[in-house]
C-alpha positions as CSV (number, residue, x, y, z in Angstrom):
1,M,39.3,9.4,13.7
2,L,41.8,8.6,16.4
3,W,41.7,9.2,20.2
4,G,43.8,8.1,23.2
5,P,43.5,9.0,26.9
6,G,46.3,10.6,28.8
7,Q,49.0,8.2,30.0
8,K,50.0,7.9,33.6
9,S,53.6,8.2,34.5
10,E,53.7,4.9,36.4
11,N,51.9,3.0,33.6
12,A,53.9,1.7,30.7
13,Q,50.8,0.9,28.6
14,S,48.5,3.2,26.7
15,R,45.3,2.8,24.7
16,V,44.4,4.3,21.4
17,W,41.1,4.0,19.6
18,I,40.8,4.2,15.8
19,W,37.5,4.6,14.1
20,L,37.5,3.4,10.5
21,H,35.0,3.4,7.7
22,P,33.3,-0.1,7.5
23,C,34.5,-0.5,4.0
24,M,38.1,-0.3,4.9
25,A,38.0,-1.9,8.4
26,A,38.7,-5.4,7.1
27,D,41.6,-4.3,5.0
28,A,43.1,-2.3,7.8
29,W,42.8,-5.2,10.3
30,R,44.5,-7.5,7.8
31,V,47.4,-5.1,7.2
32,L,47.9,-4.4,10.9
33,T,47.8,-8.0,12.0
34,S,50.3,-9.0,9.4
35,L,53.0,-7.0,11.2
36,D,55.5,-8.8,13.5
37,F,55.0,-6.5,16.5
38,V,51.2,-6.6,16.4
39,V,49.3,-9.2,18.3
40,S,45.5,-9.8,18.1
41,S,43.5,-10.1,21.2
42,S,41.8,-13.2,19.8
43,V,45.2,-14.9,19.3
44,Q,46.2,-14.2,22.9
45,Q,43.0,-15.7,24.2
46,T,43.5,-18.8,22.1
47,N,47.2,-19.3,23.1
48,G,46.6,-18.4,26.7
49,T,49.7,-17.6,28.8
50,S,52.0,-20.0,26.9
51,S,52.8,-17.4,24.2
52,N,55.4,-14.8,25.2
53,P,54.7,-11.5,23.3
54,P,57.6,-9.3,22.4
55,P,58.6,-6.6,25.0
56,V,57.3,-3.8,22.8
57,A,54.1,-5.0,21.1
58,I,50.7,-3.6,20.0
59,T,47.6,-5.6,20.9
60,L,44.6,-5.1,18.6
61,S,41.1,-5.5,19.9
62,D,38.0,-5.3,17.7
63,C,35.4,-3.2,19.5
64,T,32.9,-3.1,16.6
65,G,29.4,-3.1,17.9
66,H,30.3,-2.2,21.4
67,L,30.6,1.6,21.0
68,C,28.4,4.0,19.2
69,R,29.6,7.1,17.4
70,M,27.3,9.9,16.3
71,H,28.1,13.1,14.4
72,L,26.5,16.4,15.4
73,L,27.0,18.9,12.7
74,G,26.0,22.5,12.1
75,P,26.2,25.9,13.9
76,F,23.8,24.9,16.7
77,S,25.3,21.5,17.5
78,H,27.4,22.8,20.4
79,Q,24.6,24.6,22.1
80,I,22.2,21.6,21.6
81,L,24.7,19.4,23.5
82,A,25.1,22.0,26.1
83,D,21.3,21.9,26.7
84,I,21.1,18.1,26.8
85,L,24.1,17.0,28.9
86,Y,23.8,17.2,32.7
87,P,25.4,15.2,35.5
88,P,23.3,12.3,36.8
89,G,21.0,13.2,39.7
90,L,21.5,16.9,39.2
91,L,19.1,17.7,36.4
92,T,17.0,20.0,38.6
93,S,19.9,22.0,39.9
94,P,22.9,23.6,38.2
95,P,25.9,21.4,37.3
96,P,28.7,21.2,39.9
97,S,31.4,23.9,39.7
98,Q,34.1,21.4,40.5
99,S,34.9,18.2,38.6
100,S,35.0,14.8,40.3
101,E,37.0,11.8,39.2
102,R,33.7,9.8,39.0
103,L,31.6,12.2,37.0
104,G,34.2,13.6,34.6
105,D,35.4,17.0,33.7
106,W,32.2,19.0,34.2
107,A,34.1,22.2,35.1
108,L,35.7,22.2,31.6
109,W,32.3,21.6,30.0
110,N,30.7,24.4,31.9
111,R,33.3,26.8,30.6
112,L,32.9,25.5,27.0
113,K,29.1,26.0,27.2
114,E,29.8,29.8,27.2
115,Y,31.0,29.6,23.6
116,A,28.8,29.8,20.5
117,Q,30.3,27.1,18.2
118,G,32.4,24.0,18.3
119,S,34.9,25.5,15.8
120,L,36.2,27.9,18.4
121,F,38.0,25.2,20.2
122,P,41.4,23.7,19.4
123,T,41.4,20.9,16.8
124,G,41.0,17.5,18.3
125,S,39.5,18.7,21.6
126,A,38.1,15.9,23.7
127,V,35.9,16.0,26.9
128,G,34.9,13.0,28.9
129,L,31.7,13.1,31.0
130,V,29.3,10.9,32.9
131,C,25.8,12.1,32.1
132,G,22.4,11.4,33.3
133,N,19.3,10.3,31.3
134,F,19.1,12.3,28.1
135,L,15.3,12.4,28.1
136,K,14.7,13.9,31.6
137,N,15.2,17.4,30.4
138,R,13.9,17.3,26.9
139,P,11.1,19.7,25.7
140,R,7.5,18.6,26.0
141,L,6.9,19.4,22.4
142,K,9.1,18.8,19.4
143,L,10.6,22.1,18.2
144,H,10.8,22.8,14.4
145,N,13.0,25.8,14.8
146,R,16.0,26.8,16.9
147,N,14.8,30.0,18.4
148,W,15.0,28.5,21.8
149,L,18.8,29.1,21.6
150,V,18.3,32.8,21.8
151,S,16.7,33.5,25.2
152,L,14.5,36.6,25.3
153,P,15.7,39.3,27.6
154,T,13.7,40.1,30.8
155,D,14.0,42.6,33.6
156,D,15.8,40.1,35.8
157,A,17.9,38.3,33.3
158,P,19.2,40.0,30.2
159,S,19.7,38.2,26.9
160,R,22.7,35.8,27.0
161,A,25.5,36.5,24.7
162,Y,27.8,33.6,23.7
163,K,31.6,34.1,23.3
164,S,32.8,34.2,19.7
165,V,36.5,34.4,20.3
166,A,38.6,31.3,19.5
167,L,40.0,29.4,22.4
168,S,43.7,28.6,22.1
169,S,45.3,25.3,23.0
170,T,47.0,26.8,26.1
171,Q,43.8,28.2,27.4
172,F,42.0,24.9,26.8
173,A,44.7,23.0,28.7
174,N,44.4,25.5,31.6
175,L,40.7,24.9,31.8
176,Q,41.1,21.2,32.2
177,S,40.7,20.3,35.8
178,Q,40.4,16.6,35.4
179,S,43.4,14.3,35.8
180,A,44.2,11.4,33.6
181,A,42.6,9.0,36.1
182,F,39.1,9.6,34.9
183,Y,40.1,9.2,31.2
184,C,41.9,5.9,32.1
185,R,38.6,4.8,33.8
186,L,36.7,5.9,30.7
187,A,39.1,4.0,28.6
188,Q,38.6,0.8,30.6
189,I,34.8,1.2,30.1
190,F,35.2,1.6,26.4
191,D,37.8,-1.2,26.2
192,S,35.7,-3.9,27.7
193,Q,33.9,-5.8,24.9
194,S,31.2,-7.0,27.4
195,V,28.1,-5.1,28.4
196,C,28.9,-2.0,30.6
197,Q,27.7,-2.3,34.2
198,L,26.9,1.1,35.7
199,P,24.7,2.1,38.6
200,D,21.7,4.4,38.6
201,D,21.3,6.4,35.3
202,E,25.0,7.1,34.6
203,I,26.0,7.2,30.9
204,P,29.7,7.6,30.1
205,I,30.3,9.6,26.9
206,L,33.2,11.1,25.1
207,L,33.0,14.3,23.1
208,V,35.5,14.7,20.3
209,Q,35.6,17.7,18.0
210,N,34.9,16.5,14.4
211,A,36.9,19.3,12.7
212,T,39.0,18.7,9.7
213,P,41.4,21.1,8.0
214,S,39.1,21.4,4.9
215,L,36.1,22.1,7.1
216,L,37.8,24.7,9.3
217,S,39.0,26.6,6.2
218,S,35.8,26.5,4.1
219,K,32.8,25.7,6.4
220,P,33.7,26.4,10.1
221,L,30.0,26.6,10.9
222,C,29.6,22.9,10.2
223,V,32.1,21.8,12.9
224,G,30.4,20.1,15.8
225,W,31.0,17.2,18.2
226,D,31.3,13.4,17.8
227,V,29.4,11.7,20.7
228,I,30.9,8.3,21.6
229,L,29.1,6.1,24.1
230,P,28.5,2.4,24.8
231,R,25.7,0.7,23.0
232,Q,24.6,-1.6,25.8
233,I,24.4,-0.6,29.5
234,S,23.2,-2.8,32.4
235,R,21.6,-1.1,35.4
236,R,21.7,-2.2,39.0
237,P,18.2,-2.2,40.3
238,S,17.3,-0.7,43.6
239,R,17.1,-3.0,46.6
240,V,13.5,-4.3,46.8
241,L,12.2,-7.0,49.1
242,S,10.1,-9.5,47.1
243,T,7.5,-11.7,48.9
244,D,5.8,-14.8,47.7
245,A,4.3,-18.0,49.1
246,T,7.5,-19.9,49.3
247,Q,9.9,-17.1,50.3
248,T,10.0,-15.3,53.6
249,T,10.8,-11.6,53.7
250,S,13.8,-10.6,55.7
251,S,16.7,-8.2,55.6
252,G,19.1,-10.9,54.3
253,H,16.8,-12.7,51.8
254,G,15.0,-11.6,48.8
255,E,17.4,-8.8,47.7
256,T,17.9,-8.7,44.0
257,E,21.6,-8.0,43.3
258,D,21.6,-9.3,39.8
259,W,22.1,-6.9,36.9
260,Q,19.2,-6.3,34.7
261,T,18.9,-7.4,31.0
262,P,21.2,-5.2,28.8
263,V,19.3,-2.2,27.4
264,T,20.3,-0.4,24.2
265,S,18.4,2.9,24.8
266,S,21.2,5.3,25.5
267,A,22.0,6.1,21.9
268,R,18.4,6.1,21.0
269,D,17.6,8.5,23.9
270,L,20.3,10.9,22.7
271,V,18.8,10.9,19.2
272,V,15.3,11.5,20.5
273,A,16.7,14.4,22.7
274,C,18.3,16.0,19.7
275,V,15.3,15.6,17.5
276,Y,13.0,17.3,20.1
277,R,15.4,20.3,19.9
278,G,15.0,20.7,16.2
279,T,17.8,18.5,14.9
280,R,17.4,16.5,11.7
281,V,18.6,12.9,11.6
282,G,20.4,11.6,8.6
283,G,22.0,8.4,7.4
284,V,24.8,7.4,5.1
285,R,23.4,9.1,2.1
286,D,22.8,12.3,4.0
287,Q,26.3,12.3,5.3
288,L,27.7,11.8,1.8
289,R,25.6,14.6,0.4
290,W,26.6,16.8,3.3
291,A,30.3,16.0,2.7
292,S,30.1,16.7,-1.0
293,L,27.6,19.4,-1.9
294,S,26.5,21.0,1.3
295,T,30.0,21.7,2.4
296,E,31.4,22.2,-1.1
297,A,33.6,19.2,-0.6
298,G,34.8,20.5,2.7
299,G,33.8,17.3,4.5
300,R,35.1,15.0,1.9
301,L,37.6,13.4,4.3
302,D,34.6,12.1,6.3
303,A,33.2,10.4,3.2
304,F,36.0,8.0,2.4
305,P,36.0,5.9,0.3
306,Y,32.8,6.2,-1.7
307,L,32.9,9.8,-2.5
308,L,35.3,12.1,-4.4
309,W,38.2,9.6,-4.5
310,P,38.0,7.6,-7.8
311,D,41.6,6.5,-7.3
312,T,40.9,4.5,-4.1
313,P,40.5,0.8,-4.2
314,A,36.8,1.1,-3.5
315,G,36.4,3.8,-6.1
316,R,38.1,1.5,-8.7
317,L,35.9,-1.4,-7.8
318,V,32.8,0.8,-8.4
319,A,34.2,2.2,-11.6
320,E,35.1,-1.2,-13.0
321,G,31.7,-2.5,-12.2
322,V,32.8,-5.5,-10.2
323,H,29.7,-5.5,-7.9
324,L,27.3,-4.6,-10.7
325,K,24.9,-7.0,-12.4
326,G,22.8,-6.5,-15.4
327,N,19.5,-7.4,-13.8
328,T,20.0,-5.2,-10.6
329,K,17.3,-2.6,-10.2
330,R,19.3,-0.5,-7.8
331,R,23.1,-0.5,-8.2
332,S,25.4,-0.4,-5.3
333,R,27.0,2.9,-6.4
334,T,23.7,4.7,-6.5
335,R,23.0,3.4,-3.0
336,F,25.9,5.5,-1.8
337,R,25.2,8.4,-4.2
338,A,28.6,7.9,-5.8
339,V,28.1,7.4,-9.5
340,V,31.6,7.7,-10.8
341,P,32.7,7.5,-14.5
342,T,34.0,4.3,-15.8
343,A,37.7,3.5,-16.1
344,T,37.5,4.0,-19.9
345,E,36.3,7.5,-19.5
346,W,39.0,8.4,-17.1
347,K,41.6,7.2,-19.5
348,K,40.4,9.8,-22.0
349,L,41.9,12.5,-19.7
350,T,45.3,10.7,-19.4
351,G,45.5,9.0,-22.8
352,V,46.5,10.2,-26.2
353,S,43.0,11.7,-27.0
354,V,44.4,15.2,-26.3
355,T,47.5,16.2,-28.2
356,C,49.4,19.4,-28.2
357,G,51.6,19.7,-31.2
358,G,54.7,17.6,-30.6
359,D,53.8,17.0,-26.9
360,P,51.3,14.1,-26.8
361,V,49.9,13.1,-23.4
362,P,51.7,9.9,-22.4
363,P,49.3,6.9,-22.4
364,A,48.2,5.6,-19.1
365,D,47.4,2.1,-17.9
366,D,44.1,0.9,-16.5
367,N,45.0,2.1,-13.0
368,G,47.3,4.9,-13.8
369,F,45.3,8.0,-12.8
370,F,45.4,9.4,-9.3
371,V,43.9,12.4,-7.5
372,L,46.3,15.3,-6.8
373,R,46.0,16.3,-3.1
374,D,49.1,18.3,-2.6
375,K,48.0,21.7,-1.4
376,A,51.2,23.5,-2.5
377,M,50.8,22.1,-6.0
378,L,47.1,23.1,-6.1
379,V,47.7,26.7,-4.9
380,L,51.0,27.5,-6.7
381,V,50.4,25.8,-10.0
382,L,46.8,24.8,-10.7
383,K,45.1,27.9,-9.3
384,R,47.4,30.1,-11.3
385,L,46.9,27.9,-14.4
386,L,43.1,28.2,-14.2
387,E,43.3,32.0,-13.5
388,G,45.4,32.5,-16.6
389,D,48.6,33.5,-14.9
390,P,51.5,33.6,-17.4
391,R,53.8,32.1,-14.8
392,A,51.8,28.9,-15.0
393,C,52.2,28.3,-18.8
394,L,53.2,24.7,-18.6
395,T,53.3,21.9,-21.2
396,V,52.9,18.2,-20.9
397,D,56.6,17.9,-21.4
398,H,57.2,20.0,-18.3
399,L,54.9,17.8,-16.2
400,S,56.6,14.6,-17.4
401,R,60.1,16.0,-16.6
402,Y,59.0,17.1,-13.1
403,H,57.4,13.7,-12.4
404,P,56.6,10.9,-14.9
405,Q,53.2,10.2,-13.2
406,L,52.1,13.9,-13.0
407,P,50.3,13.9,-16.4
408,K,48.0,11.2,-15.1
409,A,46.8,13.4,-12.2
410,L,43.2,14.5,-11.6
411,F,42.1,17.4,-9.5
412,L,38.8,18.4,-7.9
413,V,36.8,21.4,-9.1
414,K,33.5,23.0,-8.2
415,L,30.8,24.0,-10.8
416,E,28.2,26.7,-10.4
417,V,25.6,26.7,-13.2
418,L,25.2,30.1,-14.8
419,G,21.8,29.3,-16.4
420,R,19.3,26.5,-16.2
421,G,20.2,22.8,-15.6
422,L,21.9,20.6,-13.1
423,P,25.2,18.9,-13.5
424,E,24.4,15.2,-13.1
425,P,26.9,12.5,-12.3
426,R,28.9,11.3,-15.3
427,S,28.3,14.6,-17.1
428,V,31.1,15.5,-19.5
429,L,33.0,18.7,-19.0
430,Y,34.0,20.5,-22.2
431,A,36.1,23.6,-22.9
432,P,34.3,26.3,-25.0
433,R,36.0,27.5,-28.2
434,S,34.9,31.1,-28.0
435,K,32.6,33.5,-26.3
436,K,29.9,32.7,-28.8
437,D,29.7,29.1,-27.4
438,V,29.2,30.5,-23.9
439,E,26.5,32.9,-25.0
440,E,24.6,30.2,-26.9
441,A,24.9,27.8,-24.0
442,R,23.5,30.4,-21.5
443,A,20.7,31.0,-23.9
444,G,20.0,27.3,-24.3
445,N,20.7,27.1,-28.0
446,L,23.9,25.1,-28.1
447,T,22.9,21.5,-28.8
448,L,24.4,18.4,-30.4
449,T,22.5,19.1,-33.6
450,K,24.6,22.2,-34.2
451,T,27.9,20.6,-33.2
452,G,27.6,17.1,-34.5
453,S,30.2,15.4,-32.3
454,P,31.0,17.4,-29.2
455,D,34.1,15.2,-28.4
456,G,35.5,16.2,-31.8
457,D,34.6,19.9,-31.7
458,F,35.0,20.6,-28.0
459,P,38.0,19.2,-26.0
460,V,37.1,17.0,-23.1
461,L,38.4,18.4,-19.7
462,G,36.8,16.0,-17.2
463,Y,33.7,14.6,-15.7
464,V,31.2,15.5,-13.0
465,D,31.2,13.2,-9.9
466,E,28.2,14.7,-8.0
467,G,25.7,17.4,-8.6
468,A,22.3,18.7,-7.4
469,Y,20.4,21.9,-6.7
470,S,21.8,24.0,-3.8
471,F,19.3,25.9,-1.8
472,T,22.1,27.9,-0.2
473,H,23.3,29.2,-3.6
474,G,19.9,29.2,-5.3
475,L,21.3,27.4,-8.4
476,G,22.7,24.1,-9.5
477,I,26.2,23.1,-8.3
478,G,28.4,20.1,-8.9
479,L,31.8,18.6,-8.1
480,G,33.9,17.0,-10.7
481,F,37.5,16.1,-11.7
482,L,39.6,17.6,-14.5
483,G,42.6,15.9,-16.0
484,L,45.8,17.9,-15.4
485,A,47.2,16.8,-18.7
486,A,44.1,17.8,-20.7
487,V,44.1,21.2,-19.1
488,V,47.8,21.8,-19.6
489,A,47.7,20.5,-23.2
490,L,44.8,22.7,-24.1
491,N,46.4,25.7,-22.4
492,S,49.6,25.3,-24.4
493,A,47.9,24.5,-27.7
494,P,49.0,26.7,-30.7
495,A,46.5,28.9,-32.4
496,T,46.6,26.7,-35.5
497,S,45.4,23.6,-33.8
498,S,41.8,22.4,-33.8
499,H,41.5,22.8,-30.0
500,S,42.5,26.5,-29.8
501,F,40.9,29.4,-28.0
502,R,40.0,32.7,-29.5
503,E,39.8,34.4,-26.1
504,P,42.3,36.1,-23.8
505,L,44.4,33.8,-21.7
506,R,42.7,34.8,-18.4
507,D,39.3,33.7,-19.6
508,R,40.1,30.3,-20.8
509,F,39.0,28.2,-17.8
510,K,36.7,30.7,-16.1
511,V,33.5,29.3,-17.7
512,I,33.3,25.7,-19.1
513,L,30.5,23.7,-20.7
514,F,28.9,20.5,-19.5
515,K,26.5,17.9,-21.0
516,N,24.5,15.4,-19.1
517,A,24.4,11.8,-20.1
518,H,20.8,11.8,-21.1
519,S,20.7,15.2,-22.8
520,S,21.9,16.7,-26.0
521,L,22.1,20.3,-24.6
522,L,25.4,21.9,-23.7
523,Q,25.2,24.2,-20.7
524,C,27.7,26.5,-19.1
525,A,29.0,26.7,-15.5
526,K,31.5,28.7,-13.6
527,L,34.6,26.8,-12.6
528,S,36.5,27.1,-9.3
529,L,39.3,25.0,-7.8
530,V,38.7,23.0,-4.6
531,I,41.7,23.2,-2.3
């Protein structure tokens, strides 16, 4: 995620914050600091004023551990924040109608509270506020449902209806009544790596919409807000005259002007306030499961790099078993719920294991495969290919002539189990030979005892990356990768080859078979492309 405050016309400098996954932060820091026009803040402090930086330079500062960023996801996340956030000292009265430079853009937030969901706002919307204590207006009892969002109508106050019309970028800009001065002040608070020193119960926060293109297109109800606030805040105590045997009390002595010990309760108080309103708290595993199965891979961009990207450096390290030991009880990849197939299994999809007459799939090296992410290629070619469109009758030779690396591509698919069973990680995906195989698989009668060697009888299409039972669908679902060369070679195979279909062209990849790693039963699942 990236955010930057508005730049003043008289200021030639600007600040930009970049939030990175912890697994890629070290590599990104090393790459950025290796550039000539990038200067690290630690280097400047070491050299002092003797070094003359270039006139146009970028100064990097590591703020890890200073700021806290929390995701609020789900259809009720916007209204939960609207019920929690209030200006300091005004919790018993309505928020102010006008914004002040010291408290933030409360006029904008009051207008945004009238909308039902966070997905109705423009992508990348940000609101800066100075809030009071999050626990002062929490419910007395913890709520296990969210019926409090729907207020019951009375004679005096009818039931409140939230707006469900999307807010355009122009309308959002017109609602902003706060100048860039407050955001520059907020940037200075976030920029300082020391403990924040704020009076009373003020808590500076930044709300950034956590929408991605994949979420907005597939699961808009999951779009919420990212709450960014300092971890440590020092409070100025009220002026109290202390008296003891060796100190005389007077108006000029005994006043405590020192800042208190840093407290780290702001982020914790926000979590407690959300939990008392029916929010469920999750960690890294819950986020990865949400990004993969709960959103049907819609939030996969938030799960980099341990999920759904086997071609990333982290995915290759996990696949090659660099961090694995034979005597480990709990492997590092299962710790992140990202059990990916090994490199040898991926090479089956890009190697010479699948042939098509005179068009063998070109062999791939150890790191030759990659994930196809081009949306135009997915919609115009792969979607038509899986649907059986005659315009997408390609061969491996066509792929090689278009681009030499294209036969090594993998693409993401979704599986919906038609019968019993769950697609576990590292399950093998096969193509059925006829309708009889699908019928036997749905009945639970297609096992290895009848087929002997499934790799020899059924062509391998891909592997499952993640799978579990979905309470939303009421059946088992999974996410996996198919080899583009394997699908194209099988689609263009002649009728005389061993890997041939006896079905119409449109039904070839509608239903496929899968086999778990610890089972001999072949089961069927409906296949759909994830775009």
